[in-house]
C-alpha positions as CSV (number, residue, x, y, z in Angstrom):
1,M,102.0,125.2,66.8
2,H,103.3,124.2,63.4
3,L,101.2,121.0,63.6
4,F,98.1,123.1,64.4
5,R,98.8,125.4,61.5
6,A,99.2,122.4,59.1
7,T,96.0,120.9,60.3
8,A,94.1,124.1,60.1
9,S,95.0,124.8,56.6
10,A,92.6,122.1,55.3
11,T,89.1,123.4,54.9
12,S,85.8,121.6,54.6
13,V,83.2,122.2,51.8
14,N,81.6,125.0,53.8
15,G,84.9,126.8,54.2
16,I,85.5,126.0,57.9
17,P,89.0,124.8,58.6
18,S,89.1,121.1,59.6
19,L,90.6,121.8,63.0
20,I,87.9,124.4,63.8
21,K,85.2,122.1,62.5
22,R,86.5,119.3,64.7
23,N,86.7,121.5,67.8
24,T,83.2,122.8,67.2
25,A,81.8,119.3,67.0
26,L,83.5,118.4,70.3
27,F,82.2,121.4,72.1
28,A,78.7,120.8,70.7
29,S,78.9,117.2,72.0
30,A,79.9,118.5,75.4
31,Q,77.0,121.0,75.3
32,A,74.6,118.1,74.4
33,L,75.8,115.9,77.3
34,Q,76.4,118.3,80.1
35,G,73.6,120.7,79.2
36,S,71.1,117.9,79.8
37,G,71.8,118.2,83.5
38,N,69.7,121.4,83.6
39,Q,66.7,119.3,82.4
40,M,67.3,116.6,85.0
41,V,67.2,119.0,87.9
42,T,64.0,120.6,86.4
43,A,62.3,117.3,85.7
44,M,63.2,115.5,88.9
45,G,63.8,118.3,91.5
46,A,60.1,119.0,92.3
47,V,59.4,115.3,92.7
48,M,62.4,114.7,95.0
49,V,61.5,117.7,97.2
50,L,57.8,116.6,97.4
51,E,59.1,113.1,98.4
52,F,61.3,114.5,101.1
53,T,59.0,117.2,102.6
54,G,55.5,116.1,101.7
55,S,54.7,119.7,100.7
56,A,54.5,121.5,97.4
57,L,55.7,124.8,98.9
58,L,59.4,124.1,98.3
59,T,59.2,122.2,95.0
60,G,60.8,125.0,93.0
61,T,64.0,124.7,95.0
62,G,65.9,122.8,92.3
63,V,65.3,125.4,89.6
64,T,66.1,128.2,92.1
65,M,69.4,126.5,93.0
66,L,70.3,126.2,89.3
67,Q,69.9,130.0,88.8
68,L,71.7,130.8,92.1
69,A,74.5,128.5,91.1
70,R,74.8,130.4,87.8
71,I,75.0,133.7,89.6
72,L,77.7,132.4,91.9
73,V,79.8,130.7,89.3
74,S,79.5,132.7,86.1
75,Y,81.9,135.5,86.8
76,P,84.6,133.4,88.6
77,L,84.7,130.8,85.9
78,G,84.8,133.6,83.3
79,K,87.9,134.9,85.1
80,V,89.5,131.5,85.1
81,A,88.7,131.3,81.3
82,D,90.3,134.6,80.7
83,T,93.4,133.9,82.8
84,Y,94.2,130.3,82.1
85,G,92.1,129.4,79.0
86,R,88.6,128.3,78.1
87,R,89.3,124.5,78.5
88,P,90.5,124.7,82.2
89,A,87.4,126.7,83.1
90,M,85.1,124.2,81.5
91,L,86.9,121.2,83.1
92,L,86.6,122.9,86.5
93,G,82.9,123.2,85.9
94,L,82.5,119.6,84.9
95,F,84.4,118.6,88.1
96,L,81.7,120.5,90.1
97,G,79.0,118.6,88.2
98,L,80.7,115.3,89.1
99,S,80.8,116.4,92.7
100,G,77.2,117.5,92.9
101,A,75.6,114.3,91.4
102,P,76.5,112.0,94.3
103,I,75.2,114.5,96.8
104,L,71.9,114.5,95.0
105,A,71.8,110.7,95.0
106,T,72.7,110.7,98.8
107,S,69.9,113.1,99.5
108,V,67.4,110.4,98.2
109,V,68.9,107.8,100.5
110,F,68.5,110.0,103.6
111,E,65.4,111.8,102.3
112,S,67.3,115.0,103.1
113,Y,66.1,118.4,101.8
114,V,69.3,120.0,103.0
115,L,71.4,117.6,101.1
116,F,69.2,118.1,98.0
117,T,69.7,121.8,98.2
118,L,73.5,121.5,98.6
119,G,73.7,119.0,95.8
120,A,71.5,121.0,93.4
121,L,73.7,124.1,94.1
122,V,77.0,122.3,93.4
123,F,75.6,120.4,90.4
124,G,74.1,123.7,89.1
125,M,77.6,125.2,89.2
126,G,78.7,122.5,86.8
127,V,75.7,123.1,84.6
128,G,76.5,126.8,84.6
129,A,80.0,126.1,83.4
130,T,78.6,125.1,80.0
131,Q,77.9,128.8,79.4
132,Q,81.7,129.2,78.8
133,L,81.2,127.0,75.7
134,R,79.7,130.1,74.1
135,V,83.0,131.9,74.7
136,A,84.9,129.0,73.3
137,V,83.1,128.8,70.0
138,T,83.0,132.5,69.4
139,D,86.8,132.6,70.0
140,M,87.4,130.1,67.1
141,Y,85.4,132.0,64.4
142,P,86.0,135.3,62.7
143,S,83.4,138.0,63.4
144,K,81.7,137.4,60.1
145,R,80.8,133.8,61.1
146,R,80.2,134.2,64.8
147,G,76.5,133.8,64.7
148,E,76.9,130.6,62.7
149,A,79.3,129.3,65.3
150,L,76.7,129.8,68.1
151,G,74.1,128.1,65.9
152,Y,76.3,125.0,65.7
153,L,76.6,125.0,69.5
154,L,72.9,125.2,70.1
155,I,72.4,122.2,67.8
156,G,74.2,120.4,70.7
157,S,71.5,121.7,73.0
158,L,68.8,120.5,70.7
159,I,70.3,117.0,70.8
160,G,70.8,117.2,74.5
161,S,67.2,117.9,75.1
162,A,66.5,114.2,74.4
163,V,69.4,112.9,76.6
164,A,67.9,113.6,80.0
165,P,64.6,111.9,79.3
166,I,66.5,108.8,77.9
167,L,68.7,108.7,81.1
168,I,65.7,109.0,83.4
169,T,63.7,106.3,81.4
170,V,66.7,103.9,81.6
171,S,67.0,104.5,85.3
172,E,63.3,103.8,85.8
173,N,63.7,100.4,84.0
174,L,66.9,99.5,85.9
175,S,66.0,100.7,89.4
176,G,64.1,97.6,90.3
177,T,66.8,95.3,89.0
178,V,69.7,97.0,90.8
179,G,67.7,97.8,94.0
180,I,68.3,101.6,93.8
181,S,65.6,104.2,93.9
182,E,64.6,105.6,90.6
183,L,65.1,109.1,92.0
184,A,68.7,108.3,93.0
185,L,69.9,106.2,90.0
186,P,69.9,108.9,87.4
187,W,72.4,110.9,89.5
188,L,74.6,107.9,89.9
189,L,74.6,107.4,86.1
190,T,75.4,111.1,85.5
191,P,79.1,110.3,85.0
192,V,78.0,108.6,81.8
193,L,77.3,112.1,80.6
194,I,80.0,114.1,82.3
195,V,83.1,111.9,81.7
196,P,82.6,111.9,77.9
197,S,82.2,115.7,78.1
198,V,85.6,115.9,79.9
199,F,87.3,113.9,77.1
200,A,85.6,116.0,74.4
201,I,86.9,119.2,76.0
202,M,90.4,117.7,76.5
203,M,90.5,116.6,72.8
204,A,89.7,120.1,71.6
205,K,93.1,121.6,70.9
206,P,94.6,124.2,70.9
207,D,92.7,126.2,73.5
208,P,90.1,128.5,71.8
209,K,91.7,131.5,73.4
210,H,94.9,130.7,71.5
211,I,92.9,130.4,68.3
212,A,91.3,133.8,68.9
213,T,94.7,135.5,69.4
214,H,96.2,133.8,66.3
215,M,93.1,133.8,64.0
216,A,95.1,134.3,60.8
217,D,97.1,131.1,61.5
218,F,93.9,129.0,61.5
219,W,91.7,130.7,58.9
220,P,93.2,131.1,55.4
221,G,92.6,134.6,54.1
222,I,91.4,136.0,57.5
223,T,93.5,138.9,58.7
224,E,92.0,139.5,62.2
225,N,94.4,139.9,65.0
226,A,93.3,140.3,68.6
227,R,94.4,143.4,70.5
228,P,95.7,142.5,74.0
229,S,93.6,144.0,76.8
230,P,94.1,142.1,80.0
231,G,92.3,144.6,82.2
232,K,89.5,144.0,84.6
233,M,85.9,143.4,83.5
234,S,83.4,144.7,86.0
235,F,79.8,145.9,85.5
236,K,81.2,149.4,85.1
237,E,83.5,148.2,82.3
238,V,80.7,146.4,80.6
239,L,78.5,149.5,80.6
240,R,81.3,151.6,79.1
241,S,80.6,149.8,75.8
242,R,77.2,150.6,74.3
243,P,77.1,147.4,72.3
244,R,77.8,145.3,75.4
245,M,75.3,147.3,77.5
246,T,72.6,146.9,74.8
247,A,73.2,143.2,74.4
248,M,72.9,142.6,78.1
249,A,69.8,144.8,78.4
250,C,68.1,142.8,75.6
251,Y,69.2,139.3,76.8
252,A,68.3,139.6,80.5
253,P,64.5,140.2,80.0
254,A,64.4,137.8,77.1
255,Q,65.8,135.1,79.3
256,G,63.6,136.0,82.3
257,V,60.4,136.2,80.2
258,M,61.2,132.9,78.6
259,S,61.5,131.3,82.0
260,M,58.3,133.0,83.1
261,S,56.6,131.6,80.0
262,M,57.8,128.1,80.9
263,A,56.3,128.5,84.3
264,A,53.1,130.0,83.0
265,M,52.4,127.7,80.0
266,P,51.6,124.6,82.1
267,L,49.3,126.8,84.3
268,V,47.5,128.2,81.2
269,L,47.0,124.7,79.7
270,S,46.0,123.2,83.0
271,S,43.4,125.9,83.7
272,S,42.1,125.3,80.2
273,G,41.5,121.6,81.0
274,H,44.3,120.0,79.0
275,S,46.0,116.8,80.1
276,L,49.5,116.3,81.5
277,S,50.6,114.5,78.4
278,S,49.4,117.5,76.3
279,I,51.3,119.9,78.6
280,S,54.5,117.8,78.2
281,W,54.2,118.0,74.4
282,A,53.6,121.7,74.6
283,V,56.8,122.1,76.6
284,A,58.7,120.0,74.1
285,I,57.5,122.2,71.3
286,H,58.7,125.2,73.3
287,V,62.1,123.6,73.6
288,L,62.1,122.9,69.9
289,G,61.6,126.6,69.2
290,M,64.5,127.4,71.5
291,F,67.1,125.3,69.6
292,A,65.8,124.0,66.2
293,F,66.3,127.2,64.3
294,A,69.6,128.3,66.0
295,L,71.8,127.6,62.9
296,P,69.7,129.6,60.4
297,L,69.2,132.4,62.9
298,G,73.0,132.4,63.5
299,K,73.7,132.7,59.7
300,L,71.1,135.5,59.6
301,V,72.9,137.3,62.4
302,D,76.1,137.2,60.2
303,R,74.3,138.2,57.1
304,V,71.9,141.0,58.1
305,G,73.4,142.1,61.4
306,R,73.1,141.5,65.1
307,T,70.6,144.3,65.9
308,K,68.1,143.4,63.2
309,V,67.9,139.8,64.5
310,I,67.5,141.1,68.1
311,W,64.6,143.3,66.9
312,G,62.9,140.2,65.4
313,G,63.6,138.1,68.5
314,L,62.1,140.7,70.9
315,A,59.1,141.2,68.7
316,T,58.6,137.4,68.4
317,S,58.8,137.0,72.2
318,A,56.3,139.8,72.7
319,A,53.9,138.2,70.3
320,G,54.2,134.9,72.2
321,G,53.3,136.7,75.4
322,L,50.2,138.2,73.9
323,I,49.0,135.0,72.2
324,M,49.6,132.4,74.9
325,P,46.8,133.5,77.4
326,L,44.5,134.8,74.7
327,T,42.4,131.6,74.4
328,E,41.8,128.2,76.0
329,I,42.5,126.5,72.7
330,Y,45.5,124.2,72.8
331,G,47.0,125.3,69.4
332,P,47.3,129.0,70.1
333,I,48.6,128.5,73.6
334,T,51.3,126.1,72.4
335,F,52.2,128.4,69.5
336,G,52.7,131.2,71.9
337,G,55.2,129.1,73.9
338,F,56.9,128.2,70.6
339,L,57.3,131.9,69.7
340,F,58.8,132.5,73.1
341,G,61.4,129.8,72.3
342,V,62.2,131.2,68.9
343,G,62.4,134.8,70.2
344,W,64.8,133.7,72.9
345,S,67.0,131.9,70.5
346,A,67.3,134.9,68.2
347,V,68.2,137.2,71.1
348,F,70.6,134.7,72.6
349,V,72.6,134.2,69.5
350,A,72.7,137.9,68.4
351,S,73.5,139.3,71.9
352,T,76.3,136.8,72.5
353,A,77.8,137.7,69.2
354,I,77.6,141.4,70.1
355,I,79.5,140.8,73.4
356,A,82.1,138.8,71.6
357,D,82.4,141.5,68.9
358,S,82.9,144.3,71.3
359,T,85.1,142.6,74.0
360,P,88.8,141.8,73.8
361,V,89.7,138.1,74.0
362,E,91.2,138.4,77.5
363,Q,87.9,139.7,78.9
364,R,85.3,137.7,77.0
365,G,84.9,135.0,79.7
366,R,84.1,137.6,82.3
367,A,81.8,139.6,80.1
368,I,79.7,136.6,79.2
369,G,79.8,135.7,82.9
370,L,78.4,139.1,84.0
371,N,75.8,138.8,81.2
372,D,74.7,135.4,82.6
373,T,74.7,136.7,86.2
374,T,72.3,139.5,85.2
375,A,70.1,137.2,83.2
376,S,69.9,134.7,86.1
377,L,68.6,137.5,88.4
378,F,65.7,138.0,86.0
379,T,65.2,134.2,85.7
380,I,64.7,133.9,89.4
381,A,62.5,137.0,89.8
382,L,60.2,136.9,86.9
383,P,58.5,133.5,87.4
384,L,57.7,134.6,90.9
385,T,56.5,137.9,89.7
386,G,54.4,136.2,87.0
387,G,52.8,134.1,89.7
388,V,51.8,137.1,91.7
389,I,50.4,138.9,88.7
390,A,48.4,135.8,87.6
391,D,46.9,135.5,91.1
392,Q,45.9,139.1,91.3
393,F,45.0,140.1,87.8
394,G,44.7,136.9,85.7
395,L,46.8,135.2,83.0
396,M,46.1,137.8,80.4
397,A,47.9,140.3,82.6
398,V,50.9,138.0,82.7
399,G,51.1,137.9,78.9
400,L,50.8,141.7,78.7
401,F,53.5,142.1,81.3
402,A,55.8,139.7,79.4
403,A,55.3,141.6,76.1
404,V,56.0,145.0,77.7
405,L,59.1,143.8,79.6
406,T,60.5,142.3,76.4
407,L,60.1,145.6,74.5
408,L,61.7,147.8,77.2
409,P,65.2,147.6,75.8
410,L,64.1,149.0,72.4
411,P,65.3,152.6,73.1
412,L,68.8,151.3,73.7
413,L,68.6,149.1,70.6
414,I,67.5,152.0,68.5
415,R,70.5,154.0,69.5
416,L,73.0,151.2,68.7
417,R,74.1,151.7,65.1
418,E,75.5,148.7,63.4
419,T,77.4,149.8,60.3
420,S,77.9,146.2,59.1
421,P,77.4,142.8,60.8
422,G,79.5,142.8,64.0
423,H,80.7,146.4,63.6
424,F,79.3,149.4,65.6
425,E,79.8,153.1,65.4
426,D,80.2,153.5,69.2
427,A,81.9,150.2,70.2
428,R,84.5,152.2,72.3
429,E,86.9,149.2,71.9
430,A,88.4,147.4,68.9
431,P,89.3,143.9,69.9
432,L,89.9,142.9,66.3
433,T,91.9,145.0,63.9
434,P,93.0,144.2,60.3
435,S,96.7,143.1,60.1
């Protein structure tokens, strides 16, 4: 402990203690490497299923399994994180990722849809474990810099967005040489991503939960001390806190609508006569919107407040929903997808900060887990709903539906009064108190 205190006393030019800065970089690296697994399932899953079954009917299985895995794993891993620390929970998730990758590779060998479904589910649990990285970084920063911390983490996601395409491209070039299918080889190479993530998390010391409960020892001049509250964290407990309830109510539709937009944008572009390469660039621009502005948005969350940034994020997402299907011109359609990404980023950072602000350290893992569980239900349901609406009423109706759904939480947001960034009149709980 004395060693950690001595190390933490040094600060960098931007005022972040050197130990905190080092741990943040390690967690962002893990986010970049492990988070790319989500893209691999998305990029390859449909092709693999089509290869196995010869039918397009089940090609969405991979994405569905990712969301189902998140529903199954989010709360249990949050409980592990609250009980034993953030690092054990993340390492457990990485082990699941390592276990799922060989199953996916084997499914190619046997052309087995059943093995693919099992592998995608297990691998998806590992991908879902990366959500606990949000808990880890918010633990390490005082409330006035929590949005900034989440911005640093999402920089890892931005870098990671290039990792999966690189791995898939390398596999394509090597598959003929090594005599392994180009659909199987990326999964066999996945340890190249996961093992460094394991080392990154193991190197991040002490556990972020310990930093959260001894904040004053790591941040010179900070007098925040965590109030012990080891009680349960159920949906009922979440709803007892208006800030938490509002954060969840804003994040779930933002996540679901963003997923619906990712499913609808290729359809809008394709029906407008645009090529596959143009569609791929549009998706890349959407991903850029999701992650490229996370750090300035995080700093804005800390400066002007969580609720104001959520207002802006929801309005931006609604504008994206209205613009995307408005025309057949490539620019406006792509810009609408970009706005969806930026809006999601704003809501993601601000709502996560609210949950961390209003939840005791010993319950944060489960609170974030429950938040992700709710959002995953929306992520599964809304793309399917959007498809039905598009079929019956057209793409314009999908955009209008997305805009309306995004704005539904506004009555709750109006009632949430943020007296200063991270502090609310009706928080019900005070996880951090001045010493």
